[in-house]
N, C-alpha and C positions, 0 to 999 in steps of 0.2 A: 345204302346197303346195310343189312342187319349185322349185329355183332355176333361173333361166334360164342358158343358156350365155353367157359373156362373149365377144361377137364381137370386140371390141377395147377397149382401155383408153383410148379417146379418142373424141371426137365425130366424126361424119361431117359435114363442111361441104359442103353441096350447094346449087347454084342450082336452084330449082324454079320452074316456071311455074304459073299458076292451075289449080286442079283438086283432086281428091280423091286421097289417097295412103293406103297401108296400111303402117304401121311394124311391123317384126318385133319381137315381144316375147319370143319364146322363145330367140332367138340362133342358131337352127339354119339359117336361110335362107342359101342360096348367093348371094342377090342383096341382101345387106346394104346399107343398113339397112332395105330393104323386104321384105315378106313374099313368099315363093314357095310357101307351103302346107306347108312342112316341119313345122309344128306339129300337123298333123292326127293325131288319135288321142291327143293329149296334153291337158294342162290349160291351155295357153296359147292365146290368140287374138290376131290382129293388132289394132293400134289405128288406127282410121281418123282422119285429120285432113285439113283443107281449107286450101289456100293460096289467099288472095284476090287477091294480086298477085305478080308475079315478084319473087323475093327469095332471098337466101342464108339458109339455115337451118342450125342445128347440131343434128343428130339424135343421140340417145344411142346409143353403141356398146356400153356395158357392160351395158345393160338394167337398171340399178339406179336410174335417175332417178326422183325423186318428181314430176317435171314431164313425164313421157313424153308424146309422143315426143321432146321437146326435152331437150338436155343441161342438167343443173343442177350439174355438177361432181362428181357422185358417184364418178366413176372415179378421182378423186384420192385417195380413201381405200381403194382396193382393194390 
């Protein structure tokens, strides 16, 4: 399996409202940290996640988190 593109070596802290979201796992999206379809034709696919209440979340920017789409600090070892 290919490695994803590292979009940034820090999380994206974002205020989200309730709903479904699609996190970019390939790192190629121009709408980081969300999917814009740039993965098409490759081996990556977006990760769907649901937000139940309005809250600030920290989404992985390096694409290496073991807790995707959420940051687990993996960027600190890059």
